[in-house]
C-alpha positions as a Markdown table, in Angstrom:
| # | Residue | x | y | z |
|---|---|---|---|---|
| 1 | Met | 97.1 | 84.4 | 72.5 |
| 2 | Val | 98.6 | 83.8 | 75.9 |
| 3 | Thr | 101.7 | 81.6 | 75.9 |
| 4 | Ala | 102.7 | 79.1 | 78.6 |
| 5 | Asn | 105.6 | 81.4 | 79.6 |
| 6 | Leu | 103.2 | 84.4 | 80.1 |
| 7 | Lys | 101.0 | 82.3 | 82.3 |
| 8 | Val | 103.9 | 81.1 | 84.4 |
| 9 | Gly | 105.1 | 84.7 | 84.7 |
| 10 | Glu | 101.7 | 86.0 | 85.7 |
| 11 | Lys | 101.3 | 83.2 | 88.3 |
| 12 | Gly | 104.8 | 84.0 | 89.6 |
| 13 | Glu | 103.9 | 87.7 | 90.0 |
| 14 | Gln | 100.8 | 86.7 | 91.9 |
| 15 | Val | 102.8 | 84.4 | 94.2 |
| 16 | Ala | 105.5 | 87.1 | 94.8 |
| 17 | Lys | 102.8 | 89.7 | 95.5 |
| 18 | Gly | 101.2 | 87.5 | 98.2 |
| 19 | Tyr | 104.5 | 86.6 | 99.7 |
| 20 | Leu | 105.6 | 90.2 | 99.9 |
| 21 | Lys | 102.3 | 91.3 | 101.5 |
| 22 | Lys | 102.7 | 88.7 | 104.2 |
| 23 | Lys | 106.2 | 90.1 | 104.8 |
| 24 | Gly | 104.7 | 93.5 | 105.4 |
| 25 | Tyr | 105.3 | 95.1 | 102.0 |
| 26 | Asn | 102.6 | 97.5 | 100.8 |
| 27 | Ile | 102.2 | 96.9 | 97.1 |
| 28 | Leu | 101.9 | 100.3 | 95.3 |
| 29 | Glu | 102.0 | 99.3 | 91.6 |
| 30 | Arg | 102.1 | 96.2 | 89.4 |
| 31 | Asn | 103.4 | 96.0 | 85.9 |
| 32 | Tyr | 104.4 | 99.7 | 85.8 |
| 33 | Lys | 105.6 | 100.7 | 82.3 |
| 34 | Asn | 107.9 | 103.4 | 81.2 |
| 35 | Lys | 110.2 | 104.0 | 78.2 |
| 36 | Tyr | 112.8 | 101.7 | 79.7 |
| 37 | Gly | 110.5 | 98.7 | 80.1 |
| 38 | Glu | 108.4 | 97.3 | 82.9 |
| 39 | Ile | 108.7 | 97.1 | 86.6 |
| 40 | Asp | 106.9 | 94.0 | 87.9 |
| 41 | Leu | 106.1 | 95.3 | 91.4 |
| 42 | Ile | 106.7 | 98.5 | 93.2 |
| 43 | Ala | 106.2 | 98.3 | 97.0 |
| 44 | Gln | 106.9 | 100.2 | 100.2 |
| 45 | Lys | 108.4 | 98.6 | 103.3 |
| 46 | Gly | 108.9 | 101.0 | 106.2 |
| 47 | Asn | 110.5 | 104.2 | 104.8 |
| 48 | Glu | 112.0 | 102.4 | 101.7 |
| 49 | Leu | 110.6 | 102.2 | 98.2 |
| 50 | Val | 111.3 | 98.7 | 96.7 |
| 51 | Phe | 111.3 | 97.8 | 93.0 |
| 52 | Ile | 110.8 | 94.1 | 92.5 |
| 53 | Glu | 111.8 | 92.0 | 89.5 |
| 54 | Val | 110.0 | 88.7 | 89.5 |
| 55 | Arg | 111.4 | 85.7 | 87.6 |
| 56 | Ser | 109.3 | 82.6 | 87.3 |
| 57 | Lys | 109.8 | 79.3 | 85.6 |
| 58 | Thr | 108.7 | 75.7 | 85.8 |
| 59 | Glu | 111.4 | 73.4 | 87.3 |
| 60 | Asn | 115.1 | 73.9 | 86.8 |
| 61 | Asp | 115.4 | 72.3 | 83.3 |
| 62 | Phe | 117.2 | 75.3 | 81.8 |
| 63 | Gly | 119.0 | 76.9 | 84.7 |
| 64 | Met | 118.0 | 79.0 | 87.6 |
| 65 | Pro | 115.8 | 82.1 | 87.3 |
| 66 | Glu | 118.5 | 84.1 | 89.1 |
| 67 | Glu | 120.8 | 83.5 | 86.2 |
| 68 | Thr | 118.6 | 85.6 | 83.9 |
| 69 | Val | 119.3 | 88.8 | 85.8 |
| 70 | Lys | 122.8 | 89.9 | 84.7 |
| 71 | Gly | 124.6 | 93.0 | 83.4 |
| 72 | Lys | 122.1 | 94.5 | 80.8 |
| 73 | Lys | 119.0 | 93.5 | 82.7 |
| 74 | Lys | 120.4 | 95.0 | 86.0 |
| 75 | Lys | 121.2 | 98.2 | 84.1 |
| 76 | Lys | 117.7 | 98.3 | 82.7 |
| 77 | Leu | 116.2 | 97.7 | 86.2 |
| 78 | Lys | 118.3 | 100.6 | 87.6 |
| 79 | Gln | 117.1 | 102.9 | 84.7 |
| 80 | Asn | 113.5 | 101.9 | 85.4 |
| 81 | Ala | 113.8 | 102.7 | 89.1 |
| 82 | Leu | 115.6 | 106.0 | 88.5 |
| 83 | Ala | 112.9 | 107.0 | 85.9 |
| 84 | Tyr | 110.1 | 106.2 | 88.4 |
| 85 | Thr | 111.7 | 108.1 | 91.2 |
| 86 | Thr | 112.5 | 111.1 | 89.0 |
| 87 | Phe | 109.0 | 111.2 | 87.5 |
| 88 | Asn | 107.3 | 110.9 | 90.9 |
| 89 | Asn | 109.7 | 113.3 | 92.6 |
| 90 | Tyr | 110.7 | 110.6 | 95.1 |
| 91 | Glu | 113.9 | 111.5 | 97.1 |
| 92 | Gly | 114.0 | 108.8 | 99.7 |
| 93 | Phe | 115.8 | 105.5 | 100.0 |
| 94 | Tyr | 115.0 | 102.8 | 97.4 |
| 95 | Arg | 116.3 | 99.4 | 96.4 |
| 96 | Ile | 115.8 | 96.8 | 93.8 |
| 97 | Asp | 114.9 | 93.3 | 94.8 |
| 98 | Leu | 114.6 | 90.0 | 92.9 |
| 99 | Val | 111.9 | 87.4 | 93.7 |
| 100 | Cys | 112.4 | 84.0 | 92.0 |
| 101 | Val | 109.6 | 81.5 | 91.9 |
| 102 | Val | 110.1 | 78.0 | 90.6 |
| 103 | Phe | 107.0 | 75.8 | 90.0 |
| 104 | Lys | 106.9 | 72.1 | 89.9 |
| 105 | Lys | 105.4 | 70.5 | 86.7 |
| 106 | Asn | 102.1 | 70.2 | 88.6 |
| 107 | Gly | 101.9 | 73.9 | 89.2 |
| 108 | Lys | 102.8 | 73.9 | 92.9 |
| 109 | Ile | 105.6 | 76.1 | 94.3 |
| 110 | Lys | 108.9 | 74.3 | 94.4 |
| 111 | Arg | 111.0 | 77.3 | 95.6 |
| 112 | Leu | 110.5 | 81.0 | 96.3 |
| 113 | Thr | 113.6 | 83.0 | 96.9 |
| 114 | His | 113.7 | 86.7 | 97.8 |
| 115 | His | 117.0 | 88.5 | 97.0 |
| 116 | Glu | 117.2 | 92.0 | 98.5 |
| 117 | Asn | 119.1 | 94.9 | 97.1 |
| 118 | Ile | 120.5 | 93.1 | 94.0 |
| 119 | Ile | 122.0 | 96.3 | 92.6 |
| 120 | Asn | 124.4 | 98.3 | 94.8 |
């Protein structure tokens, strides 16, 4: 059974993927899983590998999607990225981005925000 939250998340990932492609990102993987969890999107932009966490929701009823990526989640994102680069013998530059998509109740995009390099 697919819940409404999963549908919003899936739709948000599709929107983020399209947005990033238009910005010149080459999408390498989607929903990459490892023992630490899942990486929503892995892309390349120039000579940099970019791991992208996508947060989606409908309206702002319960806060902003940015508020859901804090301490533990950031640590997990960092572990995921390190595991991926280690497993794939990648030694170049990489960063972790956050794309937040907020939909209106009618399903149209209210806001899309791309935060680059959220973990220093």
